[in-house]
Structures are given as C-alpha cells and as structure tokens.
TIVO-2410 file (N, C-alpha, C; in nm, 3 decimals):
# residues 195
REC num residu      c1      c2      c3 atome chaine
REC   1      A   4.531   8.471  12.896     N      A
REC   1      A   4.659   8.458  12.829    CA      A
REC   1      A   4.668   8.562  12.718     C      A
REC   2      C   4.786   8.611  12.698     N      A
REC   2      C   4.810   8.711  12.595    CA      A
REC   2      C   4.843   8.639  12.464     C      A
REC   3      A   4.767   8.667  12.362     N      A
REC   3      A   4.785   8.600  12.233    CA      A
REC   3      A   4.919   8.639  12.171     C      A
REC   4      P   4.990   8.543  12.113     N      A
REC   4      P   5.114   8.576  12.044    CA      A
REC   4      P   5.086   8.654  11.916     C      A
REC   5      Y   5.186   8.726  11.870     N      A
REC   5      Y   5.171   8.810  11.751    CA      A
REC   5      Y   5.117   8.729  11.634     C      A
REC   6      R   5.166   8.607  11.616     N      A
REC   6      R   5.123   8.520  11.507    CA      A
REC   6      R   4.972   8.503  11.505     C      A
REC   7      R   4.909   8.494  11.623     N      A
REC   7      R   4.765   8.471  11.633    CA      A
REC   7      R   4.683   8.594  11.595     C      A
REC   8      L   4.742   8.711  11.603     N      A
REC   8      L   4.669   8.833  11.570    CA      A
REC   8      L   4.623   8.835  11.425     C      A
REC   9      H   4.690   8.758  11.342     N      A
REC   9      H   4.661   8.763  11.199    CA      A
REC   9      H   4.630   8.626  11.139     C      A
REC  10      V   4.573   8.535  11.216     N      A
REC  10      V   4.538   8.404  11.160    CA      A
REC  10      V   4.440   8.427  11.045     C      A
REC  11      C   4.469   8.364  10.934     N      A
REC  11      C   4.391   8.383  10.812    CA      A
REC  11      C   4.262   8.301  10.818     C      A
REC  12      D   4.154   8.365  10.862     N      A
REC  12      D   4.024   8.297  10.867    CA      A
REC  12      D   3.921   8.367  10.778     C      A
REC  13      K   3.969   8.454  10.691     N      A
REC  13      K   3.880   8.531  10.605    CA      A
REC  13      K   3.788   8.441  10.523     C      A
REC  14      N   3.842   8.331  10.475     N      A
REC  14      N   3.762   8.237  10.396    CA      A
REC  14      N   3.639   8.190  10.473     C      A
REC  15      L   3.655   8.167  10.602     N      A
REC  15      L   3.545   8.120  10.685    CA      A
REC  15      L   3.442   8.230  10.708     C      A
REC  16      E   3.488   8.354  10.716     N      A
REC  16      E   3.398   8.466  10.741    CA      A
REC  16      E   3.308   8.497  10.622     C      A
REC  17      E   3.355   8.465  10.503     N      A
REC  17      E   3.284   8.509  10.383    CA      A
REC  17      E   3.190   8.406  10.322     C      A
REC  18      I   3.198   8.280  10.362     N      A
REC  18      I   3.108   8.182  10.301    CA      A
REC  18      I   2.968   8.196  10.359     C      A
REC  19      E   2.873   8.157  10.280     N      A
REC  19      E   2.733   8.171  10.317    CA      A
REC  19      E   2.680   8.039  10.375     C      A
REC  20      P   2.619   8.044  10.493     N      A
REC  20      P   2.567   7.921  10.554    CA      A
REC  20      P   2.470   7.844  10.465     C      A
REC  21      E   2.392   7.915  10.385     N      A
REC  21      E   2.295   7.846  10.298    CA      A
REC  21      E   2.364   7.764  10.189     C      A
REC  22      K   2.493   7.791  10.164     N      A
REC  22      K   2.567   7.713  10.065    CA      A
REC  22      K   2.630   7.588  10.125     C      A
REC  23      I   2.624   7.574  10.255     N      A
REC  23      I   2.677   7.455  10.321    CA      A
REC  23      I   2.573   7.345  10.311     C      A
REC  24      E   2.600   7.249  10.226     N      A
REC  24      E   2.506   7.138  10.208    CA      A
REC  24      E   2.559   7.009  10.268     C      A
REC  25      S   2.689   7.005  10.293     N      A
REC  25      S   2.749   6.886  10.354    CA      A
REC  25      S   2.875   6.930  10.425     C      A
REC  26      T   2.936   6.836  10.494     N      A
REC  26      T   3.061   6.868  10.562    CA      A
REC  26      T   3.171   6.898  10.460     C      A
REC  27      D   3.156   6.849  10.338     N      A
REC  27      D   3.257   6.873  10.235    CA      A
REC  27      D   3.268   7.021  10.200     C      A
REC  28      N   3.155   7.091  10.192     N      A
REC  28      N   3.159   7.235  10.161    CA      A
REC  28      N   3.239   7.311  10.266     C      A
REC  29      L   3.213   7.281  10.392     N      A
REC  29      L   3.285   7.347  10.500    CA      A
REC  29      L   3.433   7.310  10.495     C      A
REC  30      L   3.462   7.183  10.469     N      A
REC  30      L   3.601   7.138  10.464    CA      A
REC  30      L   3.681   7.215  10.358     C      A
REC  31      V   3.623   7.235  10.243     N      A
REC  31      V   3.693   7.309  10.137    CA      A
REC  31      V   3.732   7.448  10.186     C      A
REC  32      D   3.642   7.515  10.253     N      A
REC  32      D   3.671   7.651  10.301    CA      A
REC  32      D   3.774   7.651  10.414     C      A
REC  33      V   3.769   7.551  10.501     N      A
REC  33      V   3.869   7.541  10.607    CA      A
REC  33      V   4.006   7.510  10.546     C      A
REC  34      L   4.009   7.422  10.447     N      A
REC  34      L   4.136   7.389  10.380    CA      A
REC  34      L   4.196   7.512  10.311     C      A
REC  35      L   4.112   7.592  10.247     N      A
REC  35      L   4.163   7.714  10.183    CA      A
REC  35      L   4.218   7.812  10.287     C      A
REC  36      A   4.148   7.826  10.399     N      A
REC  36      A   4.197   7.913  10.506    CA      A
REC  36      A   4.331   7.862  10.559     C      A
REC  37      A   4.342   7.730  10.580     N      A
REC  37      A   4.467   7.670  10.630    CA      A
REC  37      A   4.580   7.687  10.529     C      A
REC  38      K   4.550   7.667  10.403     N      A
REC  38      K   4.651   7.682  10.297    CA      A
REC  38      K   4.705   7.825  10.296     C      A
REC  39      H   4.616   7.923  10.300     N      A
REC  39      H   4.659   8.064  10.300    CA      A
REC  39      H   4.739   8.097  10.426     C      A
REC  40      E   4.696   8.044  10.539     N      A
REC  40      E   4.768   8.066  10.665    CA      A
REC  40      E   4.909   8.007  10.655     C      A
REC  41      G   4.919   7.885  10.605     N      A
REC  41      G   5.049   7.820  10.589    CA      A
REC  41      G   5.141   7.898  10.496     C      A
REC  42      E   5.087   7.946  10.386     N      A
REC  42      E   5.167   8.026  10.292    CA      A
REC  42      E   5.218   8.154  10.358     C      A
REC  43      M   5.131   8.219  10.435     N      A
REC  43      M   5.169   8.343  10.502    CA      A
REC  43      M   5.280   8.318  10.604     C      A
REC  44      I   5.265   8.213  10.685     N      A
REC  44      I   5.367   8.182  10.786    CA      A
REC  44      I   5.498   8.144  10.719     C      A
REC  45      T   5.491   8.060  10.617     N      A
REC  45      T   5.611   8.016  10.547    CA      A
REC  45      T   5.688   8.135  10.490     C      A
REC  46      K   5.618   8.227  10.428     N      A
REC  46      K   5.681   8.346  10.369    CA      A
REC  46      K   5.738   8.437  10.478     C      A
REC  47      N   5.657   8.468  10.579     N      A
REC  47      N   5.700   8.563  10.682    CA      A
REC  47      N   5.813   8.510  10.769     C      A
REC  48      L   5.809   8.383  10.805     N      A
REC  48      L   5.915   8.328  10.890    CA      A
REC  48      L   6.047   8.325  10.814     C      A
REC  49      K   6.041   8.295  10.686     N      A
REC  49      K   6.164   8.292  10.605    CA      A
REC  49      K   6.231   8.430  10.604     C      A
REC  50      E   6.151   8.535  10.595     N      A
REC  50      E   6.205   8.672  10.596    CA      A
REC  50      E   6.256   8.710  10.735     C      A
REC  51      Y   6.189   8.662  10.838     N      A
REC  51      Y   6.220   8.700  10.976    CA      A
REC  51      Y   6.338   8.623  11.035     C      A
REC  52      D   6.348   8.494  11.004     N      A
REC  52      D   6.448   8.409  11.069    CA      A
REC  52      D   6.506   8.307  10.971     C      A
REC  53      K   6.585   8.355  10.877     N      A
REC  53      K   6.643   8.267  10.774    CA      A
REC  53      K   6.730   8.157  10.832     C      A
REC  54      S   6.811   8.188  10.932     N      A
REC  54      S   6.908   8.090  10.984    CA      A
REC  54      S   6.842   7.971  11.054     C      A
REC  55      N   6.726   7.990  11.117     N      A
REC  55      N   6.659   7.880  11.187    CA      A
REC  55      N   6.531   7.835  11.118     C      A
REC  56      Y   6.511   7.881  10.998     N      A
REC  56      Y   6.385   7.859  10.926    CA      A
REC  56      Y   6.344   7.712  10.917     C      A
REC  57      A   6.430   7.627  10.866     N      A
REC  57      A   6.394   7.485  10.843    CA      A
REC  57      A   6.361   7.413  10.973     C      A
REC  58      S   6.424   7.453  11.083     N      A
REC  58      S   6.397   7.385  11.210    CA      A
REC  58      S   6.276   7.443  11.284     C      A
REC  59      R   6.234   7.564  11.250     N      A
REC  59      R   6.121   7.628  11.320    CA      A
REC  59      R   5.989   7.621  11.246     C      A
REC  60      I   5.992   7.607  11.115     N      A
REC  60      I   5.870   7.622  11.036    CA      A
REC  60      I   5.761   7.523  11.076     C      A
REC  61      C   5.797   7.398  11.101     N      A
REC  61      C   5.695   7.297  11.136    CA      A
REC  61      C   5.625   7.333  11.267     C      A
REC  62      T   5.701   7.381  11.365     N      A
REC  62      T   5.642   7.420  11.493    CA      A
REC  62      T   5.549   7.539  11.475     C      A
REC  63      E   5.590   7.638  11.397     N      A
REC  63      E   5.505   7.755  11.373    CA      A
REC  63      E   5.377   7.716  11.301     C      A
REC  64      L   5.388   7.627  11.204     N      A
REC  64      L   5.269   7.579  11.133    CA      A
REC  64      L   5.178   7.501  11.228     C      A
REC  65      A   5.238   7.421  11.316     N      A
REC  65      A   5.159   7.343  11.413    CA      A
REC  65      A   5.082   7.434  11.508     C      A
REC  66      R   5.142   7.545  11.546     N      A
REC  66      R   5.073   7.639  11.636    CA      A
REC  66      R   4.950   7.700  11.569     C      A
REC  67      S   4.963   7.741  11.444     N      A
REC  67      S   4.848   7.798  11.374    CA      A
REC  67      S   4.745   7.691  11.341     C      A
REC  68      F   4.791   7.571  11.311     N      A
REC  68      F   4.702   7.457  11.289    CA      A
REC  68      F   4.614   7.437  11.412     C      A
REC  69      A   4.675   7.441  11.529     N      A
REC  69      A   4.600   7.423  11.653    CA      A
REC  69      A   4.503   7.538  11.676     C      A
REC  70      D   4.543   7.660  11.643     N      A
REC  70      D   4.452   7.774  11.657    CA      A
REC  70      D   4.332   7.761  11.564     C      A
REC  71      I   4.355   7.713  11.442     N      A
REC  71      I   4.243   7.690  11.349    CA      A
REC  71      I   4.149   7.585  11.409     C      A
REC  72      G   4.207   7.480  11.469     N      A
REC  72      G   4.124   7.379  11.535    CA      A
REC  72      G   4.040   7.438  11.647     C      A
REC  73      D   4.098   7.529  11.724     N      A
REC  73      D   4.023   7.594  11.832    CA      A
REC  73      D   3.910   7.681  11.777     C      A
REC  74      I   3.936   7.750  11.668     N      A
REC  74      I   3.833   7.833  11.606    CA      A
REC  74      I   3.717   7.745  11.560     C      A
REC  75      I   3.747   7.637  11.490     N      A
REC  75      I   3.644   7.546  11.439    CA      A
REC  75      I   3.563   7.487  11.554     C      A
REC  76      R   3.631   7.446  11.661     N      A
REC  76      R   3.563   7.378  11.772    CA      A
REC  76      R   3.497   7.474  11.870     C      A
REC  77      G   3.509   7.605  11.847     N      A
REC  77      G   3.446   7.703  11.936    CA      A
REC  77      G   3.520   7.722  12.066     C      A
REC  78      K   3.652   7.699  12.066     N      A
REC  78      K   3.733   7.708  12.188    CA      A
REC  78      K   3.836   7.821  12.183     C      A
REC  79      D   3.829   7.905  12.083     N      A
REC  79      D   3.930   8.009  12.063    CA      A
REC  79      D   3.921   8.113  12.174     C      A
REC  80      L   4.034   8.143  12.237     N      A
REC  80      L   4.040   8.240  12.346    CA      A
REC  80      L   4.078   8.381  12.301     C      A
REC  81      Y   4.114   8.395  12.176     N      A
REC  81      Y   4.162   8.524  12.127    CA      A
REC  81      Y   4.053   8.630  12.142     C      A
REC  82      L   4.089   8.741  12.207     N      A
REC  82      L   3.992   8.847  12.236    CA      A
REC  82      L   4.014   8.971  12.150     C      A
REC  83      G   4.099   8.963  12.051     N      A
REC  83      G   4.132   9.078  11.966    CA      A
REC  83      G   4.012   9.153  11.914     C      A
REC  84      D   3.981   9.137  11.790     N      A
REC  84      D   3.869   9.205  11.727    CA      A
REC  84      D   3.741   9.132  11.765     C      A
REC  85      R   3.683   9.172  11.877     N      A
REC  85      R   3.567   9.102  11.933    CA      A
REC  85      R   3.449   9.097  11.836     C      A
REC  86      K   3.427   9.205  11.765     N      A
REC  86      K   3.315   9.211  11.670    CA      A
REC  86      K   3.333   9.105  11.560     C      A
REC  87      E   3.454   9.095  11.508     N      A
REC  87      E   3.484   8.997  11.404    CA      A
REC  87      E   3.475   8.854  11.459     C      A
REC  88      K   3.523   8.834  11.582     N      A
REC  88      K   3.518   8.702  11.643    CA      A
REC  88      K   3.373   8.656  11.662     C      A
REC  89      V   3.288   8.745  11.711     N      A
REC  89      V   3.147   8.712  11.732    CA      A
REC  89      V   3.081   8.679  11.598     C      A
REC  90      K   3.114   8.756  11.496     N      A
REC  90      K   3.058   8.732  11.362    CA      A
REC  90      K   3.100   8.594  11.309     C      A
REC  91      L   3.228   8.561  11.323     N      A
REC  91      L   3.278   8.432  11.276    CA      A
REC  91      L   3.215   8.317  11.355     C      A
REC  92      E   3.208   8.331  11.487     N      A
REC  92      E   3.149   8.225  11.570    CA      A
REC  92      E   3.002   8.204  11.534     C      A
REC  93      K   2.931   8.312  11.508     N      A
REC  93      K   2.790   8.302  11.467    CA      A
REC  93      K   2.778   8.223  11.337     C      A
REC  94      K   2.866   8.254  11.242     N      A
REC  94      K   2.864   8.180  11.115    CA      A
REC  94      K   2.896   8.033  11.136     C      A
REC  95      L   2.995   8.004  11.218     N      A
REC  95      L   3.030   7.864  11.243    CA      A
REC  95      L   2.914   7.788  11.306     C      A
REC  96      K   2.844   7.853  11.398     N      A
REC  96      K   2.725   7.790  11.457    CA      A
REC  96      K   2.621   7.762  11.350     C      A
REC  97      E   2.603   7.856  11.257     N      A
REC  97      E   2.508   7.836  11.148    CA      A
REC  97      E   2.551   7.720  11.058     C      A
REC  98      Y   2.681   7.711  11.029     N      A
REC  98      Y   2.731   7.602  10.945    CA      A
REC  98      Y   2.703   7.468  11.011     C      A
REC  99      F   2.737   7.461  11.140     N      A
REC  99      F   2.721   7.333  11.209    CA      A
REC  99      F   2.574   7.301  11.236     C      A
REC 100      K   2.490   7.401  11.248     N      A
REC 100      K   2.346   7.375  11.259    CA      A
REC 100      K   2.296   7.311  11.130     C      A
REC 101      K   2.340   7.365  11.018     N      A
REC 101      K   2.300   7.310  10.888    CA      A
REC 101      K   2.348   7.165  10.874     C      A
REC 102      I   2.471   7.139  10.912     N      A
REC 102      I   2.525   7.003  10.907    CA      A
REC 102      I   2.448   6.913  11.002     C      A
REC 103      Y   2.419   6.963  11.122     N      A
REC 103      Y   2.341   6.887  11.220    CA      A
REC 103      Y   2.203   6.853  11.163     C      A
REC 104      D   2.136   6.951  11.106     N      A
REC 104      D   2.003   6.928  11.048    CA      A
REC 104      D   2.008   6.822  10.938     C      A
REC 105      N   2.112   6.825  10.855     N      A
REC 105      N   2.129   6.723  10.750    CA      A
REC 105      N   2.151   6.585  10.811     C      A
REC 106      F   2.232   6.577  10.917     N      A
REC 106      F   2.255   6.448  10.984    CA      A
REC 106      F   2.126   6.392  11.042     C      A
REC 107      V   2.053   6.478  11.112     N      A
REC 107      V   1.930   6.435  11.179    CA      A
REC 107      V   1.828   6.387  11.077     C      A
REC 108      E   1.826   6.452  10.962     N      A
REC 108      E   1.735   6.412  10.854    CA      A
REC 108      E   1.764   6.269  10.808     C      A
REC 109      K   1.892   6.231  10.809     N      A
REC 109      K   1.934   6.101  10.759    CA      A
REC 109      K   1.937   5.992  10.866     C      A
REC 110      K   1.970   6.030  10.989     N      A
REC 110      K   1.983   5.931  11.097    CA      A
REC 110      K   1.925   5.986  11.226     C      A
REC 111      D   1.831   5.913  11.282     N      A
REC 111      D   1.768   5.956  11.407    CA      A
REC 111      D   1.866   5.959  11.523     C      A
REC 112      E   1.959   5.862  11.528     N      A
REC 112      E   2.053   5.857  11.641    CA      A
REC 112      E   2.147   5.978  11.644     C      A
REC 113      A   2.164   6.045  11.531     N      A
REC 113      A   2.247   6.165  11.527    CA      A
REC 113      A   2.187   6.275  11.614     C      A
REC 114      K   2.055   6.279  11.622     N      A
REC 114      K   1.989   6.382  11.703    CA      A
REC 114      K   2.030   6.370  11.849     C      A
REC 115      D   2.024   6.249  11.902     N      A
REC 115      D   2.061   6.228  12.042    CA      A
REC 115      D   2.211   6.248  12.064     C      A
REC 116      H   2.290   6.200  11.972     N      A
REC 116      H   2.435   6.207  11.987    CA      A
REC 116      H   2.486   6.352  11.983     C      A
REC 117      Y   2.430   6.433  11.893     N      A
REC 117      Y   2.480   6.568  11.873    CA      A
REC 117      Y   2.391   6.678  11.927     C      A
REC 118      E   2.285   6.642  11.996     N      A
REC 118      E   2.193   6.744  12.046    CA      A
REC 118      E   2.267   6.842  12.137     C      A
REC 119      D   2.237   6.969  12.120     N      A
REC 119      D   2.304   7.075  12.194    CA      A
REC 119      D   2.201   7.184  12.222     C      A
REC 120      K   2.162   7.196  12.347     N      A
REC 120      K   2.058   7.293  12.385    CA      A
REC 120      K   2.100   7.437  12.354     C      A
REC 121      G   2.230   7.466  12.364     N      A
REC 121      G   2.277   7.602  12.338    CA      A
REC 121      G   2.305   7.630  12.191     C      A
REC 122      E   2.284   7.531  12.108     N      A
REC 122      E   2.309   7.541  11.964    CA      A
REC 122      E   2.452   7.585  11.932     C      A
REC 123      N   2.546   7.535  12.011     N      A
REC 123      N   2.688   7.556  11.982    CA      A
REC 123      N   2.746   7.439  11.902     C      A
REC 124      Y   2.682   7.323  11.916     N      A
REC 124      Y   2.722   7.201  11.845    CA      A
REC 124      Y   2.866   7.161  11.873     C      A
REC 125      Y   2.907   7.174  11.999     N      A
REC 125      Y   3.046   7.144  12.035    CA      A
REC 125      Y   3.086   7.001  12.003     C      A
REC 126      K   3.001   6.905  12.032     N      A
REC 126      K   3.033   6.764  12.004    CA      A
REC 126      K   3.049   6.741  11.854     C      A
REC 127      L   2.959   6.795  11.776     N      A
REC 127      L   2.967   6.782  11.630    CA      A
REC 127      L   3.093   6.850  11.578     C      A
REC 128      R   3.122   6.966  11.631     N      A
REC 128      R   3.240   7.040  11.588    CA      A
REC 128      R   3.368   6.965  11.623     C      A
REC 129      E   3.372   6.905  11.741     N      A
REC 129      E   3.487   6.825  11.783    CA      A
REC 129      E   3.505   6.704  11.692     C      A
REC 130      D   3.397   6.634  11.664     N      A
REC 130      D   3.404   6.517  11.576    CA      A
REC 130      D   3.444   6.557  11.435     C      A
REC 131      W   3.391   6.670  11.387     N      A
REC 131      W   3.427   6.718  11.254    CA      A
REC 131      W   3.577   6.744  11.247     C      A
REC 132      W   3.631   6.811  11.351     N      A
REC 132      W   3.775   6.840  11.354    CA      A
REC 132      W   3.855   6.711  11.357     C      A
REC 133      D   3.819   6.617  11.443     N      A
REC 133      D   3.892   6.490  11.451    CA      A
REC 133      D   3.895   6.418  11.317     C      A
REC 134      L   3.785   6.423  11.247     N      A
REC 134      L   3.774   6.356  11.117    CA      A
REC 134      L   3.856   6.426  11.008     C      A
REC 135      N   3.870   6.557  11.017     N      A
REC 135      N   3.931   6.634  10.908    CA      A
REC 135      N   4.067   6.696  10.940     C      A
REC 136      R   4.119   6.677  11.060     N      A
REC 136      R   4.243   6.743  11.099    CA      A
REC 136      R   4.361   6.703  11.010     C      A
REC 137      H   4.363   6.579  10.965     N      A
REC 137      H   4.471   6.534  10.876    CA      A
REC 137      H   4.474   6.617  10.747     C      A
REC 138      D   4.357   6.639  10.688     N      A
REC 138      D   4.350   6.719  10.565    CA      A
REC 138      D   4.388   6.865  10.592     C      A
REC 139      V   4.349   6.917  10.707     N      A
REC 139      V   4.384   7.055  10.742    CA      A
REC 139      V   4.536   7.066  10.760     C      A
REC 140      W   4.597   6.965  10.823     N      A
REC 140      W   4.744   6.964  10.838    CA      A
REC 140      W   4.812   6.964  10.701     C      A
REC 141      N   4.764   6.882  10.611     N      A
REC 141      N   4.824   6.878  10.477    CA      A
REC 141      N   4.808   7.012  10.406     C      A
REC 142      A   4.696   7.079  10.426     N      A
REC 142      A   4.674   7.209  10.362    CA      A
REC 142      A   4.767   7.315  10.420     C      A
REC 143      I   4.783   7.317  10.552     N      A
REC 143      I   4.865   7.422  10.613    CA      A
REC 143      I   5.014   7.399  10.585     C      A
REC 144      T   5.054   7.274  10.560     N      A
REC 144      T   5.195   7.244  10.535    CA      A
REC 144      T   5.229   7.232  10.387     C      A
REC 145      C   5.134   7.253  10.298     N      A
REC 145      C   5.163   7.230  10.156    CA      A
REC 145      C   5.272   7.321  10.101     C      A
REC 146      G   5.292   7.436  10.160     N      A
REC 146      G   5.399   7.526  10.114    CA      A
REC 146      G   5.527   7.515  10.195     C      A
REC 147      A   5.532   7.423  10.290     N      A
REC 147      A   5.652   7.407  10.373    CA      A
REC 147      A   5.766   7.354  10.286     C      A
REC 148      P   5.889   7.396  10.315     N      A
REC 148      P   6.000   7.348  10.234    CA      A
REC 148      P   6.024   7.198  10.252     C      A
REC 149      K   6.077   7.137  10.150     N      A
REC 149      K   6.100   6.992  10.151    CA      A
REC 149      K   6.188   6.951  10.269     C      A
REC 150      E   6.287   7.033  10.303     N      A
REC 150      E   6.382   6.997  10.410    CA      A
REC 150      E   6.327   7.021  10.551     C      A
REC 151      A   6.209   7.077  10.563     N      A
REC 151      A   6.152   7.108  10.695    CA      A
REC 151      A   6.119   6.981  10.772     C      A
REC 152      K   6.165   6.976  10.896     N      A
REC 152      K   6.138   6.861  10.982    CA      A
REC 152      K   6.086   6.910  11.117     C      A
REC 153      Y   5.997   6.831  11.175     N      A
REC 153      Y   5.944   6.864  11.307    CA      A
REC 153      Y   6.056   6.847  11.410     C      A
REC 154      F   6.051   6.918  11.522     N      A
REC 154      F   6.162   6.924  11.616    CA      A
REC 154      F   6.190   6.794  11.692     C      A
REC 155      R   6.099   6.699  11.686     N      A
REC 155      R   6.123   6.570  11.752    CA      A
REC 155      R   6.051   6.461  11.675     C      A
REC 156      Q   6.079   6.336  11.712     N      A
REC 156      Q   6.013   6.224  11.646    CA      A
REC 156      Q   5.867   6.219  11.692     C      A
REC 157      T   5.777   6.240  11.599     N      A
REC 157      T   5.635   6.242  11.634    CA      A
REC 157      T   5.551   6.150  11.548     C      A
REC 158      C   5.608   6.094  11.446     N      A
REC 158      C   5.532   6.008  11.355    CA      A
REC 158      C   5.532   5.863  11.403     C      A
REC 159      S   5.434   5.788  11.362     N      A
REC 159      S   5.422   5.646  11.399    CA      A
REC 159      S   5.436   5.626  11.549     C      A
REC 160      N   5.357   5.701  11.625     N      A
REC 160      N   5.358   5.695  11.772    CA      A
REC 160      N   5.494   5.729  11.831     C      A
REC 161      G   5.563   5.826  11.774     N      A
REC 161      G   5.690   5.874  11.828    CA      A
REC 161      G   5.811   5.794  11.785     C      A
REC 162      I   5.796   5.704  11.691     N      A
REC 162      I   5.907   5.620  11.647    CA      A
REC 162      I   5.991   5.687  11.539     C      A
REC 163      S   5.928   5.762  11.451     N      A
REC 163      S   6.002   5.822  11.340    CA      A
REC 163      S   5.974   5.972  11.329     C      A
REC 164      E   6.062   6.039  11.255     N      A
REC 164      E   6.046   6.183  11.238    CA      A
REC 164      E   5.972   6.213  11.109     C      A
REC 165      T   5.939   6.341  11.093     N      A
REC 165      T   5.872   6.381  10.970    CA      A
REC 165      T   5.970   6.364  10.854     C      A
REC 166      N   5.915   6.334  10.739     N      A
REC 166      N   5.996   6.307  10.622    CA      A
REC 166      N   6.024   6.435  10.544     C      A
REC 167      N   5.926   6.487  10.478     N      A
REC 167      N   5.938   6.611  10.399    CA      A
REC 167      N   5.818   6.699  10.428     C      A
REC 168      N   5.837   6.828  10.414     N      A
REC 168      N   5.728   6.924  10.427    CA      A
REC 168      N   5.653   6.912  10.559     C      A
REC 169      C   5.721   6.877  10.667     N      A
REC 169      C   5.659   6.865  10.800    CA      A
REC 169      C   5.556   6.752  10.805     C      A
REC 170      R   5.566   6.655  10.719     N      A
REC 170      R   5.467   6.547  10.713    CA      A
REC 170      R   5.529   6.413  10.744     C      A
REC 171      C   5.446   6.324  10.797     N      A
REC 171      C   5.489   6.188  10.827    CA      A
REC 171      C   5.489   6.105  10.698     C      A
REC 172      V   5.576   6.003  10.694     N      A
REC 172      V   5.577   5.912  10.580    CA      A
REC 172      V   5.440   5.846  10.569     C      A
REC 173      N   5.388   5.800  10.683     N      A
REC 173      N   5.252   5.746  10.687    CA      A
REC 173      N   5.159   5.866  10.683     C      A
REC 174      R   5.102   5.892  10.570     N      A
REC 174      R   5.021   6.013  10.549    CA      A
REC 174      R   4.901   6.025  10.643     C      A
REC 175      A   4.867   5.918  10.713     N      A
REC 175      A   4.753   5.922  10.805    CA      A
REC 175      A   4.789   5.994  10.935     C      A
REC 176      D   4.918   6.003  10.966     N      A
REC 176      D   4.962   6.067  11.091    CA      A
REC 176      D   4.970   6.219  11.076     C      A
REC 177      V   4.929   6.289  11.179     N      A
REC 177      V   4.956   6.432  11.192    CA      A
REC 177      V   5.063   6.441  11.299     C      A
REC 178      P   5.179   6.501  11.270     N      A
REC 178      P   5.291   6.495  11.364    CA      A
REC 178      P   5.282   6.589  11.484     C      A
REC 179      T   5.166   6.642  11.511     N      A
REC 179      T   5.151   6.730  11.626    CA      A
REC 179      T   5.022   6.698  11.701     C      A
REC 180      N   5.025   6.721  11.830     N      A
REC 180      N   4.902   6.712  11.909    CA      A
REC 180      N   4.873   6.847  11.975     C      A
REC 181      F   4.935   6.953  11.924     N      A
REC 181      F   4.912   7.087  11.978    CA      A
REC 181      F   4.763   7.121  11.980     C      A
REC 182      D   4.689   7.068  11.885     N      A
REC 182      D   4.546   7.102  11.879    CA      A
REC 182      D   4.467   7.040  11.994     C      A
REC 183      Y   4.529   6.952  12.072     N      A
REC 183      Y   4.463   6.895  12.189    CA      A
REC 183      Y   4.517   6.952  12.320     C      A
REC 184      V   4.611   7.044  12.310     N      A
REC 184      V   4.665   7.114  12.428    CA      A
REC 184      V   4.585   7.243  12.442     C      A
REC 185      P   4.538   7.277  12.563     N      A
REC 185      P   4.462   7.401  12.580    CA      A
REC 185      P   4.538   7.522  12.524     C      A
REC 186      Q   4.463   7.608  12.456     N      A
REC 186      Q   4.522   7.721  12.386    CA      A
REC 186      Q   4.607   7.810  12.477     C      A
REC 187      Y   4.560   7.837  12.598     N      A
REC 187      Y   4.636   7.926  12.685    CA      A
REC 187      Y   4.772   7.866  12.722     C      A
REC 188      L   4.780   7.733  12.736     N      A
REC 188      L   4.909   7.669  12.765    CA      A
REC 188      L   5.003   7.678  12.645     C      A
REC 189      R   4.948   7.660  12.526     N      A
REC 189      R   5.030   7.674  12.405    CA      A
REC 189      R   5.084   7.815  12.394     C      A
REC 190      W   5.001   7.914  12.424     N      A
REC 190      W   5.044   8.052  12.414    CA      A
REC 190      W   5.151   8.085  12.518     C      A
REC 191      F   5.135   8.033  12.641     N      A
REC 191      F   5.239   8.054  12.742    CA      A
REC 191      F   5.372   7.997  12.693     C      A
REC 192      E   5.367   7.877  12.638     N      A
REC 192      E   5.489   7.812  12.588    CA      A
REC 192      E   5.548   7.893  12.473     C      A
REC 193      E   5.464   7.945  12.388     N      A
REC 193      E   5.513   8.022  12.273    CA      A
REC 193      E   5.581   8.151  12.318     C      A
REC 194      W   5.530   8.213  12.423     N      A
REC 194      W   5.591   8.335  12.475    CA      A
REC 194      W   5.718   8.307  12.553     C      A
REC 195      A   5.733   8.184  12.603     N      A
REC 195      A   5.849   8.151  12.689    CA      A
REC 195      A   5.981   8.155  12.615     C      A
***
C-alpha cells in the first residue's frame, strides 16, 4: 500500500531520541509516546486548518484518528511504512530495546510474565499489544488535546455507538476512545484514506 502524505511526516522523533537505559517502567515509555502524540496532534491541527478551513471541524477528528492508529502500529511493531528505511530500522530497534527492558522488569517481579510474554524473536509483540491496549486512551487524549472544542467525530462512536463525541474529539465518558482505526489493518486504512 502507498502511504498517504500525512504518514510521511508522523512525529516520532521523541521515540527515536530516548535512551533505552532510561526506561525503568512502562511510565517512562508512556511519557515519550504521549509527547510524540501531542506534537503529532498539534501539527495535524495546525496544517489541516491551513489546508481545509471550510471542512476543518468535521475532518479534524478523522485525521487525528488516522495518525493515532499509525502511532499504535509503530508501537506494536506493525507499521508498513517503507519511507526512510534506515530511520524505521533504528526506531524499531529502539522499541525492541524498550520493550525488552520492560519485559525484564516484569519477569523480575512475576514469574508468570515470562511465559505470557516470552518471545523467541525478541520482538515482544504480545507485550507491545498489551501495552498499547492499556495506554491507548491516554495516547488519544494527547493527540486530541489541541483539537478545537467544536470538533466532532463523523459518526456516533461513544458509549458503544450510542452517542457522539462531545468536545475536542473526545467522548463524554473519558474512558472511551471514539475510534477503532488502530485495530483496522494499516493497508486498509491507507486504501480508504486515498479513496
């Protein structure tokens, strides 16, 4: 699949620059992912407003959801983007180091974590998936923190599809993330985005 223009510049610099030895818990990694998401959200919010003023409030939540899902793919090791291969390999290597450190800390504290998260290839896909599931709500809040108050998602997605987003692309029930794009395969999302 051909990556959309938006994906060419996903803000993951924060993730590239942190040092694995400074990752002592999942909280350290979360802070860096939240900063990357916040910067990405600010960039999209600013650029879309300049590019498409007339449809801005109706499009911004969808655009943020697409980048949110791409960040999820990067974290989980599922990113298909083939752009700057050298940079992608470097980032993936760092993510593996981060999750190895988190894995080692888990195993130190709980023996059952070793069996549950063991990964012969040291990709830690299961751990990465669980980490994303646990933290996706916070990442959504970070990426949408600069969204305008009047921004609403294009359909009712909150409270199991019963209500729409309230303000800033967020559900009234703060536990809900109004998108499931991060669970749709990346190539299908990109096809839809190009359509």
